[in-house]
KELOVEX-977645 format. One record per residue: x, y, z of N, C-alpha, C in turn; residue in one letter. Coordinates in Angstrom, 1 decimal. Example, Ala and Ser with C-alpha at 12.3 -4.5 7.8 and 13.67 -1.06 7.14 Angstrom:
# KELOVEX-977645
    n.u    n.v    n.w   ca.u   ca.v   ca.w    c.u    c.v    c.w aa
   13.2   -5.7    7.8   12.3   -4.5    7.8   13.2   -3.3    7.8  A
   12.8   -2.2    7.1   13.7   -1.1    7.1   12.9    0.0    7.9  S
# end
This chain:
# KELOVEX-977645
    n.u    n.v    n.w   ca.u   ca.v   ca.w    c.u    c.v    c.w aa
    0.8   -1.2    0.0    0.0    0.0    0.0    0.9    1.2    0.0  X
    0.6    2.2   -0.9    1.3    3.4   -1.0    1.1    4.3    0.3  X
    2.2    4.9    0.7    2.1    5.7    2.0    1.0    6.8    1.9  X
    0.8    7.4    0.7   -0.2    8.4    0.5   -1.6    7.9    0.7  X
   -1.8    6.6    0.4   -3.1    6.0    0.5   -3.5    6.0    2.0  X
   -2.5    5.8    2.9   -2.7    5.7    4.3   -3.0    7.1    4.9  X
   -2.3    8.1    4.4   -2.4    9.5    4.9   -3.6   10.2    4.6  X
   -4.2   10.0    3.4   -5.3   10.8    2.9   -6.5   10.0    2.5  X
   -7.6   10.5    2.9   -8.9    9.8    2.5   -9.2   10.1    1.1  X
   -9.9    9.1    0.5  -10.4    9.3   -0.9  -11.6   10.2   -0.9  X
  -11.9   10.8   -2.1  -13.1   11.5   -2.2  -14.3   10.5   -2.2  X
  -15.3   10.8   -1.4  -16.4    9.9   -1.2  -17.3    9.9   -2.5  X
  -17.6   11.0   -3.1  -18.4   11.1   -4.3  -17.6   11.1   -5.5  X
  -17.2    9.9   -6.0  -16.2    9.8   -7.1  -16.7   10.4   -8.4  X
  -18.0   10.5   -8.6  -18.5   11.1   -9.9  -18.2   12.6   -9.9  X
  -17.9   13.2   -8.8  -17.6   14.7   -8.8  -16.0   14.9   -8.8  X
  -15.2   13.9   -8.8  -13.8   14.0   -8.7  -13.3   14.5  -10.1  X
  -12.4   15.5  -10.0  -11.7   16.0  -11.2  -10.5   15.1  -11.5  X
  -10.2   15.0  -12.8   -8.9   14.4  -13.2   -7.8   15.3  -12.7  X
   -6.6   14.7  -12.5   -5.5   15.4  -12.0   -5.2   16.6  -12.8  X
   -5.2   16.5  -14.1   -4.9   17.6  -15.0   -5.9   18.7  -14.9  X
   -7.2   18.4  -14.7   -8.2   19.4  -14.5   -7.9   20.2  -13.2  X
   -7.6   19.4  -12.1   -7.3   20.1  -10.8   -6.1   21.0  -11.0  X
   -5.0   20.6  -11.7   -3.9   21.4  -11.9   -4.2   22.7  -12.7  X
   -5.1   22.5  -13.7   -5.5   23.7  -14.5   -6.3   24.7  -13.6  X
   -7.1   24.2  -12.7   -7.7   25.1  -11.7   -6.7   25.8  -10.8  X
   -5.7   25.1  -10.5   -4.6   25.7   -9.7   -3.9   26.8  -10.5  X
   -3.6   26.6  -11.7   -3.0   27.6  -12.6   -3.8   28.8  -12.7  X
   -5.1   28.6  -12.9   -6.0   29.7  -13.2   -6.7   30.4  -12.0  X
   -6.6   29.8  -10.9   -7.3   30.3   -9.7   -6.9   31.7   -9.3  X
   -7.8   32.5   -8.8   -7.5   33.9   -8.5   -6.8   34.0   -7.1  X
   -7.3   33.2   -6.2   -6.7   33.2   -4.8   -6.9   31.8   -4.2  X
   -6.1   31.5   -3.2   -6.2   30.3   -2.4   -6.3   30.6   -1.0  X
   -6.8   29.6   -0.2   -6.9   29.7    1.2   -5.9   28.7    1.9  X
   -5.0   29.3    2.6   -4.0   28.5    3.3   -4.4   28.2    4.7  X
   -4.4   27.0    5.1   -4.7   26.6    6.5   -3.5   26.0    7.2  X
   -3.2   26.6    8.3   -2.1   26.1    9.1   -2.6   25.8   10.5  X
   -1.7   25.2   11.3   -2.1   24.9   12.7   -1.2   25.7   13.7  X
   -1.9   26.3   14.6   -1.2   27.2   15.6   -0.8   26.5   16.9  X
    0.0   27.1   17.7    0.5   26.5   18.9   -0.7   26.4   19.9  X
   -1.7   27.2   19.7   -2.9   27.2   20.6   -3.9   26.1   20.3  X
   -3.6   25.3   19.2   -4.4   24.2   18.8   -5.5   24.6   17.8  X
   -5.6   25.9   17.6   -6.6   26.4   16.6   -6.0   26.4   15.2  X
   -6.8   26.1   14.2   -6.4   26.2   12.8   -6.5   27.7   12.4  X
   -5.7   28.1   11.5   -5.6   29.4   11.0   -5.7   29.4    9.5  X
   -6.7   29.9    8.9   -6.9   29.9    7.4   -7.0   31.3    6.9  X
   -6.3   31.6    5.9   -6.2   32.9    5.3   -6.1   32.9    3.8  X
   -6.9   33.8    3.2   -6.8   33.9    1.7   -5.6   34.6    1.3  X
   -5.0   34.2    0.2   -3.8   34.8   -0.3   -3.6   34.6   -1.8  X
   -2.8   35.4   -2.4   -2.4   35.3   -3.8   -1.3   34.2   -3.9  X
   -1.3   33.5   -5.0   -0.3   32.4   -5.1    0.0   32.2   -6.6  X
    1.1   31.5   -6.8    1.4   31.0   -8.2    1.7   29.5   -8.1  X
    1.3   28.8   -9.1    1.5   27.4   -9.2    2.5   27.2  -10.3  X
    3.7   26.7   -9.9    4.8   26.5  -10.9    5.6   25.2  -10.6  X
    5.9   24.4  -11.6    6.6   23.2  -11.4    6.1   22.3  -10.3  X
    4.8   22.2  -10.3    4.1   21.3   -9.3    4.3   21.8   -7.8  X
    4.6   23.1   -7.7    4.7   23.6   -6.3    3.9   24.9   -6.3  X
    3.4   25.3   -5.1    2.7   26.5   -4.9    3.6   27.5   -4.2  X
    3.6   28.7   -4.6    4.4   29.8   -4.0    3.5   31.0   -3.6  X
    3.8   31.6   -2.4    3.1   32.8   -2.1    4.1   33.7   -1.3  X
    3.8   34.9   -1.3    4.7   35.9   -0.6    4.0   36.4    0.7  X
    4.8   36.8    1.6    4.3   37.4    2.8    5.4   38.3    3.5  X
    5.0   38.9    4.6    6.0   39.6    5.4    7.1   38.6    5.9  X
    8.2   39.1    6.4    9.2   38.3    6.9    9.0   37.7    8.3  X
    7.9   38.1    8.9    7.5   37.5   10.2    6.0   37.7   10.3  X
    5.4   36.8   11.1    3.9   36.9   11.3    3.3   35.5   11.6  X
    2.0   35.5   11.7    1.2   34.3   12.2    1.5   33.1   11.3  X
    1.4   33.3    9.9    1.6   32.2    9.0    3.0   31.5    9.2  X
    4.0   32.4    9.3    5.3   31.8    9.4    5.6   31.2   10.8  X
    5.0   31.7   11.8    5.1   31.1   13.1    4.4   29.7   13.1  X
    3.3   29.6   12.5    2.6   28.3   12.4    3.4   27.3   11.6  X
    3.9   27.8   10.5    4.7   26.9    9.6    5.9   26.4   10.3  X
    6.6   27.3   11.1    7.8   26.9   11.8    7.4   25.8   12.9  X
    6.2   25.9   13.4    5.8   25.0   14.4    5.4   23.6   13.8  X
    4.7   23.7   12.7    4.2   22.5   12.0    4.0   22.8   10.5  X
    4.9   22.3    9.7    4.8   22.7    8.3    3.8   22.0    7.4  X
    3.0   21.1    8.0    1.9   20.5    7.3    0.8   21.4    7.1  X
    0.3   21.6    5.9   -0.7   22.6    5.6   -1.8   22.0    4.7  X
   -2.9   22.7    4.5   -3.8   22.5    3.4   -4.0   23.8    2.7  X
   -4.4   23.7    1.5   -4.5   24.8    0.6   -5.7   24.6   -0.3  X
   -6.6   25.5   -0.4   -7.9   25.3   -1.2   -8.0   26.4   -2.2  X
   -8.4   26.1   -3.4   -8.7   27.0   -4.4  -10.1   26.7   -4.9  X
  -11.0   27.7   -4.9  -12.3   27.6   -5.5  -12.4   28.3   -6.8  X
  -12.9   27.6   -7.8  -13.0   28.2   -9.1  -14.4   28.8   -9.3  X
  -15.0   28.6  -10.4  -16.3   29.1  -10.7  -17.4   28.5   -9.8  X
  -18.3   29.3   -9.4  -19.4   28.9   -8.6  -20.7   29.5   -9.1  X
  -21.8   28.8   -8.9  -23.1   29.3   -9.4  -24.2   28.6   -8.5  X
  -25.1   29.4   -7.9  -26.2   28.9   -7.2  -27.2   28.3   -8.1  X
  -27.7   27.1   -7.7  -28.8   26.5   -8.5  -30.0   26.3   -7.5  X
  -30.6   27.4   -7.0  -31.6   27.3   -6.0  -32.8   26.3   -6.3  X
  -33.2   26.3   -7.5  -34.3   25.4   -7.9  -34.0   23.9   -7.7  X
  -32.7   23.6   -7.6  -32.2   22.2   -7.4  -31.7   22.0   -6.0  X
  -31.7   23.1   -5.2  -31.2   23.0   -3.8  -29.8   22.6   -3.8  X
  -29.0   23.2   -4.7  -27.6   22.9   -4.7  -26.8   24.0   -5.3  X
  -25.6   23.9   -5.6  -24.8   24.9   -6.3  -23.8   24.2   -7.3  X
  -23.4   24.9   -8.3  -22.4   24.4   -9.2  -21.1   25.0   -8.7  X
  -20.0   24.2   -8.8  -18.7   24.6   -8.2  -17.6   23.8   -8.8  X
  -16.4   24.3   -8.6  -15.2   23.6   -8.9  -14.2   24.0   -7.8  X
  -13.5   23.0   -7.3  -12.5   23.4   -6.3  -11.4   22.3   -6.3  X
  -10.3   22.7   -5.7   -9.1   21.8   -5.6   -8.6   22.0   -4.2  X
   -8.2   20.9   -3.6   -7.7   20.8   -2.2   -6.3   20.2   -2.2  X
   -5.4   20.8   -1.6   -4.0   20.3   -1.5   -3.6   20.1   -0.1  X
   -2.9   19.0    0.1   -2.2   18.8    1.4   -0.8   18.8    1.0  X
    0.0   19.4    1.9    1.5   19.5    1.6    2.2   20.0    2.8  X
    3.5   20.3    2.5    4.4   20.9    3.5    5.0   22.2    3.0  X
    5.0   23.2    3.9    5.5   24.5    3.5    6.9   24.7    4.0  X
    7.7   25.4    3.2    9.1   25.7    3.5    9.4   27.1    3.0  X
   10.3   27.7    3.6   10.8   29.0    3.1   11.6   28.8    1.8  X
   11.3   29.5    0.8   11.9   29.3   -0.5   13.4   29.8   -0.4  X
   14.3   29.2   -1.1   15.7   29.7   -1.2   15.7   31.0   -2.1  X
   16.8   31.6   -2.1   16.9   32.9   -2.9   16.5   32.8   -4.4  X
   17.0   31.7   -5.0   16.7   31.5   -6.4   15.2   31.3   -6.6  X
   14.6   30.5   -5.8   13.2   30.2   -6.0   12.4   31.5   -5.6  X
   12.9   32.2   -4.6   12.2   33.4   -4.2   12.0   34.4   -5.4  X
   13.0   34.7   -6.1   13.0   35.6   -7.2   12.1   35.1   -8.3  X
   12.2   33.8   -8.6   11.4   33.2   -9.7    9.9   33.2   -9.3  X
    9.6   33.0   -8.0    8.2   33.0   -7.6    7.6   34.4   -7.6  X
    8.4   35.4   -7.2    7.9   36.8   -7.3    7.7   37.2   -8.7  X
    8.6   36.8   -9.6    8.3   37.1  -11.0    7.1   36.4  -11.5  X
    6.9   35.1  -11.1    5.7   34.4  -11.4    4.4   35.1  -10.9  X
    4.5   35.6   -9.7    3.3   36.4   -9.2    3.0   37.6  -10.0  X
    4.1   38.4  -10.4    3.9   39.6  -11.2    3.3   39.2  -12.5  X
    3.8   38.1  -13.1    3.2   37.6  -14.4    1.7   37.3  -14.3  X
    1.4   36.6  -13.2    0.0   36.2  -13.0   -0.9   37.3  -12.7  X
   -0.6   38.2  -11.7   -1.5   39.2  -11.2   -1.3   40.6  -11.8  X
   -0.2   40.9  -12.5    0.1   42.2  -13.0    0.6   42.1  -14.4  X
   -0.1   41.3  -15.2    0.3   41.1  -16.6    0.3   42.5  -17.3  X
    1.3   42.7  -18.1    1.4   44.0  -18.8    2.3   45.0  -18.0  X
    2.6   44.7  -16.8    3.4   45.5  -15.9    4.7   44.8  -15.4  X
    5.2   43.9  -16.2    6.3   43.1  -15.8    7.6   43.9  -15.6  X
    7.8   45.0  -16.4    9.0   45.8  -16.2    9.0   46.5  -14.9  X
    7.8   47.2  -14.6    7.7   47.9  -13.3    7.7   46.9  -12.2  X
    7.1   45.7  -12.4    7.1   44.6  -11.4    8.5   44.2  -11.0  X
    9.3   44.1  -12.0   10.7   43.7  -11.8   11.4   44.7  -10.9  X
   11.2   46.0  -11.1   11.8   47.0  -10.3   11.2   47.0   -8.9  X
    9.9   46.7   -8.8    9.3   46.6   -7.5    9.9   45.4   -6.7  X
   10.1   44.3   -7.4   10.7   43.2   -6.7   12.1   43.5   -6.2  X
   12.9   44.2   -7.0   14.2   44.6   -6.6   14.2   45.5   -5.4  X
   13.2   46.4   -5.3   13.2   47.3   -4.2   12.7   46.6   -2.9  X
   11.9   45.6   -3.0   11.2   45.0   -1.8   11.6   43.6   -1.5  X
   12.5   43.0   -2.2   12.8   41.6   -2.0   13.4   41.3   -0.6  X
   14.2   42.2   -0.1   14.7   41.9    1.2   13.7   42.0    2.4  X
   12.6   42.6    2.1   11.5   42.7    3.1   10.4   41.7    2.9  X
   10.6   40.7    2.0    9.6   39.8    1.5   10.1   38.4    1.8  X
    9.2   37.6    2.3    9.4   36.1    2.4    8.6   35.4    1.4  X
    9.1   34.4    0.8    8.4   33.5   -0.1    8.3   32.1    0.4  X
    7.1   31.6    0.5    6.9   30.3    1.0    6.6   29.3   -0.2  X
    7.2   28.2   -0.1    7.0   27.1   -1.1    6.2   26.0   -0.5  X
    5.2   25.5   -1.2    4.4   24.4   -0.7    4.8   23.2   -1.6  X
    5.3   22.2   -1.0    5.6   20.9   -1.8    4.3   20.1   -1.5  X
    3.8   19.7   -2.6    2.4   19.0   -2.6    2.6   17.5   -2.4  X
    1.8   17.0   -1.4    1.7   15.6   -1.1    0.5   15.0   -1.8  X
   -0.6   15.8   -1.8   -1.9   15.2   -2.3   -2.7   16.4   -3.0  X
   -3.2   16.1   -4.2   -4.1   17.0   -4.8   -5.4   16.3   -5.1  X
   -6.5   16.9   -4.8   -7.8   16.4   -5.2   -8.7   17.5   -5.7  X
   -9.3   17.3   -6.8  -10.2   18.3   -7.3  -11.6   17.7   -7.4  X
  -12.6   18.6   -7.2  -14.0   18.2   -7.2  -14.8   19.2   -7.9  X
  -15.9   18.8   -8.6  -16.8   19.8   -9.3  -18.2   19.2   -9.4  X
  -19.1   20.1   -9.4  -20.5   19.9   -9.8  -20.8   20.9  -10.8  X
  -20.8   20.6  -12.1  -20.9   21.5  -13.2  -22.2   21.4  -13.8  X
# end
């Protein structure tokens, strides 16, 4: 039995499960994700943030200190959720949706990954402003932390 089969439960409703490539496409195109970490007080901490999905890893930036980083230092196991298109279907007492859920481990990115991730974020969220974005990165890189999520499990689900 594969170690991942032991660690993660399967999706109950298989007919809603997305193929891996569909889930990755949702990661690439998602507007924001919600990072969930565990704190020293036993409470989970979930926060929406901008991210970029590159080379089967997720990257996000943050301040060089704070709640997220404290929790990651304590326990780097995280979950990360991206919700795509949604639409209420009140007449059917349901909604249409697409989402992807990731379980993984978070690490501080090294300097090379940090710069590439920041450029990736500029390309994703500020398309057309890459030159100005590069200057912005150069000015603020020392005051910015980039976190890398190495993915252990990806599951996507949809009701379209």
